[in-house]
C-alpha positions in Angstrom: 6.8 25.2 22.5 8.1 21.7 20.8 11.3 21.3 18.9 9.4 19.0 16.8 6.3 17.4 15.9 5.9 14.1 13.8 2.4 13.4 12.5 1.8 9.9 12.5 2.7 6.7 14.5 3.9 4.6 11.8 7.2 3.0 10.4 7.5 6.7 9.0 6.6 8.6 11.5 8.5 5.9 14.2 11.3 6.1 12.1 12.3 10.0 12.3 11.6 10.1 16.2 14.0 7.5 16.5 16.7 9.4 14.4 15.6 12.7 16.1 15.4 10.7 19.6 19.3 10.0 18.9 20.3 13.9 17.8 18.4 14.3 21.7 16.1 17.1 20.1 12.5 17.0 21.6 9.9 15.6 19.7 6.2 14.4 20.0 4.7 11.4 18.0 1.0 12.1 17.7 -1.1 9.5 16.4 -5.0 9.6 16.0 -5.1 6.4 16.6 -2.6 3.4 17.9 0.7 2.7 17.1 0.7 1.0 13.7 -3.1 2.2 13.4 -3.3 1.8 9.4 -1.7 -1.6 9.8 -4.1 -2.6 12.3 -7.1 -1.0 11.1 -6.9 -1.3 7.3 -5.4 -4.6 6.9 -7.5 -8.1 7.3 -7.1 -10.2 9.8 -4.9 -13.0 7.8 -3.2 -10.1 6.0 0.6 -10.4 5.8 3.4 -8.2 4.2 4.6 -9.0 0.2 8.0 -7.6 1.1 10.1 -10.1 2.3 11.5 -9.4 5.7 14.6 -8.7 5.2 13.5 -5.4 3.6 12.1 -4.5 7.1 14.9 -1.5 7.4 14.3 1.6 10.0 16.8 3.7 11.2 18.7 1.5 14.0 17.0 -1.6 13.2 17.0 -4.5 10.5 15.2 -7.8 10.8 17.2 -10.4 12.5 14.8 -13.2 13.1 15.0 -16.8 11.4 12.8 -16.0 8.0 14.3 -13.2 6.3 12.4 -14.5 3.3 9.6 -14.8 5.0 6.5 -12.3 5.3 5.9 -11.3 8.5 1.5 -11.3 9.4 -0.2 -7.8 10.2 -0.3 -8.5 14.1 3.8 -9.2 14.0 4.6 -6.0 12.0 2.6 -4.3 14.1 4.6 -5.7 17.7 7.8 -4.6 15.8 6.8 -1.1 15.8 5.8 -1.3 19.1 9.0 -2.5 20.8 10.4 -0.2 18.3 9.4 3.0 19.6 10.1 1.7 23.0 13.5 0.6 22.4 14.7 3.7 20.6 12.6 6.0 23.0 10.2 7.7 20.6 7.7 10.0 22.4 4.5 9.2 21.5 1.2 10.2 21.8 -1.7 8.2 20.7 -5.3 9.0 20.4 -4.9 12.6 19.1 -6.3 14.1 15.9 -5.0 17.2 14.3 -7.3 18.9 12.5 -5.0 21.9 11.2 -1.8 23.5 11.0 -1.1 26.4 10.4 2.5 28.9 10.2 3.1 30.8 13.0 5.5 33.5 13.1 8.2 31.0 15.4 6.8 28.0 14.0 3.9 25.9 13.7 0.6 25.9 14.9 -1.9 22.8 15.7 -5.3 22.9 15.9 -5.6 18.8 17.7 -8.7 16.8 19.0 -7.3 17.9 23.1 -6.2 21.5 22.2 -3.4 23.8 20.8 0.0 22.5 20.2 2.9 24.5 18.8 6.5 23.4 17.6 9.0 24.9 15.6 9.4 22.2 12.9 6.6 19.8 11.4 7.7 16.3 9.8 4.3 15.1 8.6 4.4 11.2 8.0 0.9 10.5 7.0 1.5 8.4 4.1 -0.9 8.2 1.0 -3.6 5.2 2.3 -5.1 8.2 4.3 -9.1 7.1 3.4 -11.1 4.5 1.3 -11.3 5.9 -2.0 -14.7 4.6 -3.2 -16.8 5.6 -5.9 -20.0 7.2 -6.2 -21.5 4.5 -8.0 -21.8 2.7 -4.1 -24.8 5.6 -3.9 -26.9 3.5 -7.2 -26.8 0.2 -4.7 -29.4 -1.8 -3.6 -29.4 -0.8 0.2 -30.2 -4.4 1.3 -26.7 -5.3 -0.5 -24.1 -5.1 2.3 -21.2 -3.0 1.1 -18.0 -2.0 2.9 -14.5 -0.9 1.7 -11.0 -3.9 1.4 -10.1 -1.3 4.5 -13.1 -2.4 6.3 -13.0 -6.1 5.4 -11.2 -8.2 8.2 -12.6 -12.0 7.9 -15.2 -13.4 5.7 -16.9 -15.1 9.5 -17.3 -10.8 10.0 -20.2 -11.1 6.7 -23.3 -11.8 5.7 -23.9 -15.3 4.9 -23.5 -15.8 0.8 -21.4 -14.7 -2.3 -19.3 -11.8 -2.1 -18.5 -9.4 -5.3 -14.7 -8.1 -4.8 -14.6 -4.6 -7.3 -10.9 -3.8 -8.2 -8.2 -6.2 -8.9 -5.1 -4.8 -7.8 -3.0 -6.4 -4.7 -5.4 -6.2 -2.0 -8.3 -7.2 -4.1 -7.3 -10.3 -5.5 -6.0 -11.0 -1.9 -9.4 -10.5 -0.4 -10.8 -12.6 -3.1 -8.8 -15.2 -2.5 -9.4 -15.0 1.5 -12.8 -15.0 0.4 -12.3 -18.2 -1.4 -10.2 -20.1 1.0 -13.1 -19.6 3.7 -15.5 -21.1 1.2 -16.8 -18.3 -0.4 -18.8 -17.8 -3.5 -16.5 -15.2 -5.3 -17.1 -12.8 -8.0 -13.9 -10.6 -9.1 -14.8 -7.2 -11.5 -11.5 -7.2 -12.5 -9.1 -3.7 -13.3 -6.8 -2.6 -15.1 -3.4 -4.3 -12.9 -0.4 -6.2 -13.2 1.1 -9.0 -11.8 4.6 -10.1 -10.5 5.8 -13.7 -10.6 6.7 -14.4 -6.5 9.9 -16.3 -7.4 11.8 -15.9 -10.6 14.6 -17.7 -11.8 15.7 -18.5 -7.8 14.7 -15.0 -6.6 12.1 -13.4 -5.0 10.6 -10.6 -7.6 11.5 -7.8 -4.6 15.2 -9.3 -4.0 15.3 -8.4 -8.2 13.9 -5.0 -7.9 15.8 -4.3 -5.5 19.4 -5.7 -7.9 17.6 -4.1 -10.9 17.8 -0.2 -9.3 13.9 -0.8 -10.1 12.9 0.8 -5.9 15.8 3.4 -7.0 13.7 4.3 -9.9 13.0 8.2 -9.5 9.3 9.8 -10.3 10.8 12.0 -13.3 11.8 8.2 -14.7 7.9 7.3 -15.0 5.8 7.5 -18.5 3.4 9.2 -16.7 3.5 11.0 -12.8 0.2 9.7 -11.8 1.7 6.4 -12.2 3.3 7.2 -8.4 -1.1 6.9 -7.9 -0.9 3.6 -9.2 -2.2 0.7 -7.6 -0.2 -2.2 -6.6 0.4 -5.4 -8.7 -1.1 -8.8 -7.6 1.3 -10.6 -5.1 0.8 -12.1 -1.7 3.7 -13.2 1.1 0.4 -15.8 2.7 1.7 -18.9 3.3 5.5 -18.2 2.6 4.4 -16.5 -0.6 3.2 -17.8 -3.9 2.5 -16.0 -7.4 -1.3 -15.0 -7.3 -2.9 -14.4 -11.2 -6.5 -13.8 -12.5 -6.2 -17.6 -13.8 -5.0 -18.8 -11.0 -8.2 -17.5 -9.0 -10.8 -18.7 -11.7 -9.1 -21.9 -11.9 -9.8 -22.4 -8.2 -13.5 -21.0 -8.4 -13.6 -17.2 -8.4 -16.0 -15.7 -11.3 -13.8 -12.9 -13.2 -16.0 -10.5 -14.7 -15.0 -6.8 -16.7 -14.2 -3.8 -14.7 -17.6 -2.1 -12.9 -19.3 0.7 -15.1 -22.6 0.9 -13.5 -25.1 0.1 -10.7 -29.1 -0.2 -10.7 -29.9 -1.6 -7.3 -29.0 -5.1 -7.4 -27.9 -5.3 -11.1 -24.5 -4.4 -11.8 -22.9 -3.9 -15.7 -19.6 -4.2 -16.5 -17.2 -3.3 -19.2 -16.3 -5.9 -21.8 -12.6 -5.4 -20.8 -11.9 -8.8 -18.9 -9.4 -10.5 -21.3 -8.0 -7.4 -22.3 -7.7 -6.7 -18.9 -5.9 -10.4 -18.1 -3.9 -9.9 -20.7 -2.4 -6.7 -19.8 -1.4 -8.3 -16.2 0.1 -11.6 -17.4 2.1 -9.0 -20.1 3.1 -7.0 -16.8 4.6 -10.5 -15.6 6.1 -10.9 -18.8 8.2 -7.5 -19.3 9.7 -8.0 -15.7 10.6 -11.7 -16.0 12.6 -10.2 -19.6 14.3 -7.3 -17.7 15.3 -9.9 -15.4 16.7 -12.6 -18.1 18.4 -9.1 -19.4 19.9 -8.4 -16.5 21.3 -11.5 -15.7 22.8 -12.3 -19.2 24.8 -8.5 -19.2 25.8 -9.1 -15.3 26.8 -12.7 -16.6 25.1 -14.2 -13.0 25.7 -18.1 -13.0 21.4 -18.9 -12.0 20.6 -22.4 -12.0 18.6 -23.4 -15.1 15.8 -25.2 -13.4 14.8 -22.0 -11.8 14.5 -20.3 -15.2 11.2 -20.9 -15.7 8.6 -20.0 -12.2 6.0 -17.8 -14.0 4.8 -20.8 -16.2 1.2 -19.3 -17.3 0.8 -18.3 -20.4 -0.2 -14.5 -21.2 -4.1 -14.2 -21.7 -4.8 -17.9 -21.1 -7.7 -18.5 -19.0 -9.6 -22.2 -18.5 -12.8 -20.3 -20.1 -13.9 -20.1 -23.3 -13.3 -15.9 -23.4 -17.1 -15.0 -22.6 -17.6 -12.1 -20.7 -20.8 -11.3 -18.4 -22.1 -7.7 -19.5 -23.9 -7.7 -16.0 -24.6 -9.3 -12.7 -27.7 -9.5 -10.7 -26.6 -9.7 -7.0 -29.7 -10.9 -5.6 -30.4 -13.7 -8.4 -27.0 -14.9 -7.9 -26.7 -14.9 -3.6 -24.7 -12.1 -3.6 -25.6 -10.4 -0.2 -21.9 -8.4 -0.1 -20.0 -5.9 -2.4 -16.1 -4.6 -1.1 -14.7 -2.6 -2.6 -10.9 -2.5 -3.5 -10.8 0.5 -5.4 -7.6 2.1 -3.6 -7.0 5.1 -1.0 -6.9 8.5 -1.1 -5.3 11.2 0.5 -5.8 14.9 2.6 -3.3 17.7 2.7 -5.7 20.4 3.0 -5.7 20.6 7.2 -2.0 22.3 5.9 -2.6 25.8 5.3 0.3 26.7 3.2 0.8 26.6 -0.1 2.9 23.5 -0.4 0.5 21.1 -2.6 0.0 20.8 -6.6 -3.0 20.7 -8.6 -3.3 16.9 -7.7 -3.1 17.8 -4.0 0.2 16.1 -3.2 3.1 17.6 -1.4 5.9 19.9 -3.0 9.2 18.7 -2.3 12.3 18.1 -2.5 13.0 14.8 -1.3 10.5 15.4 1.6 11.8 18.9 2.7 8.6 21.7 1.2 9.3 25.2 0.6 7.9 26.3 3.7 10.8 26.7 6.5 10.4 23.8 9.3 7.8 21.7 6.7 8.5 17.6 5.9 7.1 14.9 4.7 8.2 11.3 4.9 6.5 8.4 4.0 5.1 9.1 0.6 5.2 7.3 -2.6 7.9 8.3 -4.6 9.1 11.1 -2.5 12.5 10.8 -3.2 12.9 7.2 -5.3 10.2 4.3 -5.7 11.4 2.4 -1.9 10.4 5.6 -0.2 6.8 4.7 -0.1 7.7 1.0 1.7 9.5 -0.4 4.7 12.2 -0.7 2.9 12.8 2.8 2.0 12.4 4.6 5.2 15.7 3.8 6.6 17.6 6.7 4.4 15.0 9.2 3.9 14.3 9.5 7.5 17.7 10.1 8.2 18.3 12.5 5.3 15.4 14.5 6.8 15.9 14.5 10.2 19.7 15.8 9.7 18.1 18.7 7.9 15.6 19.3 10.6 18.9 19.7 12.7 20.5 22.2 10.9 17.5 24.1 10.5 17.0 24.2 14.3 20.5 25.3 15.2 
């Protein structure tokens, strides 16, 4: 019987493994694919992190490269994870799928794709983003239209020739729409209700301001609605050093904006009359952020270069078009051959055969420590704070949980 099994070979699972290795606790990090599998599998070829390099903070590792304010590519970050696992002596087994976790008298029994594994303590570090959440509307789409999720999208060169409809305008949707546009594709973007952030404002990156203002330390109980922890991320990009991405900016470059998709009949898609409202909502999100920075600076008495005051100059709700909203688009008649669903991800923890999930199927924990002895979670949105679900917050949570594991095993 192993002392500890960690499920998930991304930054959270490897961070836990590194802490356990330092404590000289026998452990095994199990990953169904390769190290950093979700980064390899669910990101497109030109993907860049949206959080600056200085936020790459793991137990025993802090980014020390020459571009702390830059943004790593997908492949660069995967290389960091691989090197981190090797240097921290993390014991990793790849290509092993866990089907079921069952509580046993002495710990846990795991049913895997290669037999049974037993352990005393179990850390689940599989994140929220486990499976693309594609709406049932896809079933009504003409089968001659190529359909794929944002997780399956790699580049425009691997799609059929023709235009592309991207459904969903949160972080991935806007970035993919731009990626397609740069490659010369005709792009239609179905706009959902998502915010946006200026890449930089008053001389600092938006993530830097969020950190300084305590936004990244916000707890789930601070949210207006607890379900906001599952919401889409605001428009941002780290491409080419990072810059502000907006619906208006995409429209100026040639993306056709339509409202939220509400129905499909074969090759015809129908949209809500909410495009302008959703554009305003994204702009207001940015305005509220900028206002909060202004207030923070004023209260703190910080001296900021006035030339850097207004980096976000987009007027709320301002579009180049006359405001007309299309109610429907016939994909075939408009030369659209592909639909990409950037409609978020879902999670599934039902394979854990213990009563540890809430009505949404989300783990119930106290900073990753469940009520079931020997069962822990790591890397989830708002596990402890806003930054628990991003790279920047993994170190503190991993140390906290593995210290509890150490005491539990005594």
